N, C-alpha and C positions, 0 to 999 in steps of 0.2 A: 583363826591366823595367830601366829605368835607374835607379839609385839617385841621389837628388839629392845633390849636393854644394853647400851653401848658402855663399857667400863673404860676407864682412862687409858690404861697402858695399851690394850688391844685396839682401841679406837685410834689412839695417836699414832701407831703404827702404819696406818693408812693414810696419813695426811702428808701434806707439803704447804710451806707457806706461800709459794708463788700461785700455787692453784688456788688457795684460800683467797687472796687477794683478788684474783680474776673472778672468783664466785662472788666476792663483796661488790665489785664492780657491776657484775651481771646483775645482781639482785636490785641495784639502783636504776637500773633500766626499766623495772617492773614499775606498776603504780605505785605511788606514794605510799608507805606504811601508815596504817592506823595504829596509835601508840597509846597505851594506857599505863602510866607510871604512878606509884603510890610510895611515898618516902615517909617514914616514920622514925623518930629520934627517940632515944633516952639517953642523955647525956652524950658520951663520945660513940654511943652504939647506934646502929643503924640498921633498919629492916627495909629492903628494897624489893618491891614486887613490879616486876615488869612484864607487860603483855604486848605482843604485836600481832598484827594480822596484815600480810601481803597477799593481795589479790593475784593468784596463779601460783603462790608458793606455800602458803598454809599459814597456820598459827603458832606461836609459842608462848609459853608463860614460864617464866624463871623468877625464882625468889631467892634472894641474897640475904644473908646476915653477916654484918661486918662489926665485929668486936675487937677493937684495937688491944686490949689487955690479954686477949686469948693466949698469944704465944708465951707469956710469962707463966702461964699454967699448964704450958705444954699441949695446947690446944690450937688448930688453926685458926688464924684471925677471920677468914672468910668462909662461910658454909652456905648451902643452899641446894636447890634442885631445878631441873628443867624438864617440861614435858613438851613434845612436839606433835601437833596435830595436823591432819590431811587438810588440803584446801578444798577437795571435792565434797566431803561428807563430814568434816569436823572430827572424826574419830582419832583416838590416839594412835600416832605413828611411831613413835620412838620415845624412849626415856633415856636421856643422854646424861652422861655424868657431868655435874655441875662444873668441877674444876676443870675438866677437858674443854668445854665450851668457853668458860671464862678466860682460860690461858690463851686459847687460840683467837677468841674474838677480839679480845683486848690488844694483843700485839699485832694481830693481822690487821686491825682497824688502822693503827699507826703506820704500819708498813705499807698499805695502800696509798696513804699520803706521801711517805718518804719516796716511793717509787716514782712519784709524778712531780714532787716538789724539790727533794734533795738534788743537788748537783751529782750527775753519773759518776763524776771522778771523785767522789767523797771517800776519803781513805782513814779518817781519824774519827772514831765514834766514842762519845762518852755516855756511860750510863750513869744516871744520878739514881741511887737507891739500889741496895743489894737484896732485896726480897725476892721472892718467886717470881713476881712480874719481870723483874730486872733480868733475871735468868731467861724468861720467855722473849723479853726483848732481844737480848744477845744472840738466841736461835733464829729469831725472824730476820734481823738487820743482817745477820751474816749470810742468810740464804741469797739476799739481794746485792750485798756488797762484800762478795766473798774475799776480797783482797785487803779489806779495812783492818786496821789495828784498833782493838778496844781497850778502853779505860773504864774503870768504875770507880765512883766515889760514893761513900756512905757516911752519914753522921757518925755511927760508930764504925771504927776501922776494923775491927775484928770481924764483922760481918762481910765487909768488902774482902777481906783477906780469905775468908771461908769461901766465898763465891769464886775467888781467882783461884784458889785451890782446886775447886771442881773444873775450872775451865781455864786450861793452860795457856790460851792464847790472850788472856785477860791480864791488864796491869792495873795495879792499885794507885789511885791518885791521893797525894797528901793534902793538896789545896785544890778546893773546887774552883776558885777563880781560874787559876792556870788551866784545870781540865778543861773548863767550858770555853775559855778564850783559844785554846788551841784545836778545838774539835771542828769538824766539818759538820757533824750531826751531834746534836744533843738530845738525848732521849730520857725524861725524868719521869719517875715513878714513886712519888713519896707521899707521905701523909701529912706533909707540911701545911700549916694554915697561915704562916707568914712567908713572904717571897724569898726564896733561896737562891735563884738565878737573877743576876742583875742586868739590866739593859746595857749599863756601861763596860760590861764583859764582852758583849757580842761584837762581832766583826763581820765584814761584808762577806756574804756567799754562803752562810750559815743556815741550816735547817734545824729549828727547834721543835721538839715534839713533846708536848705535855700530856700526861696520863693520869697523874696521882689525884689531883682536886676532883672531888665528885660531889662535895657538899657546898652550900651556900657560903661557909666561913673559909673554904680552902684555895689557897694560890700557890703556885710554885715559881711565878715570875712577877717581876715588878711592873709597875706603870711604864717605865721607859723602854723595856723589853717589846712591849705590846706596840708601842709608839714607833719603834724603830722597824717594825715588820710588818709584812703583809700576812694577815691573820685569816686562816681557814678554820673551820670545825667539820666535825663529821655529820652533826645534825643540828640545824637551828633549834628545833623543837626541844631537844634534850638538854641543851647547853644554855641557851637564854633563858633567864629566869630560875635556873636550877643550881649553877655552878659559880663559885665565886670569882673564878679565874676569869670569866667572862662578864658575869653579873656585876660585879664590884665595881670594876672600871666603867661600866656603862651607865650605872646609877649615879656616880661620883662626877660623869661627864668628861672624863678623861678620853674616853673614845666615843663614838656614836655608832648607831647601826650599820652605817655605811663602811666602817672599818672592817667588818667582817666580809671578806670577800665572797666566799661561796661555801655551800655543804656539799655533801657527796651527791645530792641529787642534781648537781650542776657540775658533774666532774669534768667537763671540757674546761671550766675555768681554773681546775687545779694544774697549773703551769707556772714555771719560773720565767719572769720577764727579762730577767737579765742574770749573769754569772754573779753580780755582786749583790743583789738584793738579799734581805734576810726574809726567809719564810718561818712562818710558826703555825703549828697545827695544834689545835685543842682537841683531844680525844675525849669524848664525852660518853662514850659508849650509847646504850640503847637497847630495848628490846628487839628492834627489827635487826639489829646487827647479831643479837643472839639468835634469832631466827635464821637469818641467812647462814651463819656459821653452823648451826645445828642441822640444817638441811644439806648443807655441804658435808659435814661428816657424816650423816646418813646415806647420802649418795655413794661416798667412799666406802662405807662399811658394806653396803649391798654389792659393790663392784669388786671386792676383795676376792681373791682367787680361793 
């Protein structure tokens, strides 16, 4: 049997964002994933090896390298690979392009939360960060909020302008505080180690989506933002103890464990109690989400005409 090798462009042509979020929701109806994560560091560089096994879905092993200095050398910052294995016999089922899985897993993870927590009438969406993930977030959020107006803010304005040139419906913000306070949804994907988004800027009814922090020393919002919000995560296992956004305020006593309302294994809890409350979602990722996403990609690949 020929093992599919699914490349980026051909694989992406078969996918849609709403279908992916439905697949992620369905994946969390299966038995809880067994996850094995390894994080290795060398200065600012990171090696992440993530494995997951979901009974009834299969296994995936994804290895990612994150070298922040690479773009200055003309090399992508994030690289890696993913192997998908069958549940019944453990044989290799597909090799899926790493960047395809990462793009769709990361933005789809956030979109699933936004579909349940953001106000359906959200019309102003601010993207913080003009990298590749910011572009993926624009595509994902536009699929669920087609009438929204999008604004991007980036520390280096030229990068935001380049992103806006690619996406004509995107405006560039000069001031982060104004862009955040004027948004119904704020989705942030930066490499910041110091909080960029202040709780004092938030207003009733907003949904805050945090993607960028993935290391113990990284944060995108301050303590006040967490205290003003009902906080949700995609996985307790991959956020608590690993990611500064959650771990630093837990260890300092700013919040306690009860402040984290639910993860995706309790999707029924992902609801908005009132139009005025602020909801905050921490996208921590995890190999189980890579497994669900790559299985969705393979299913769509096999179903193509």
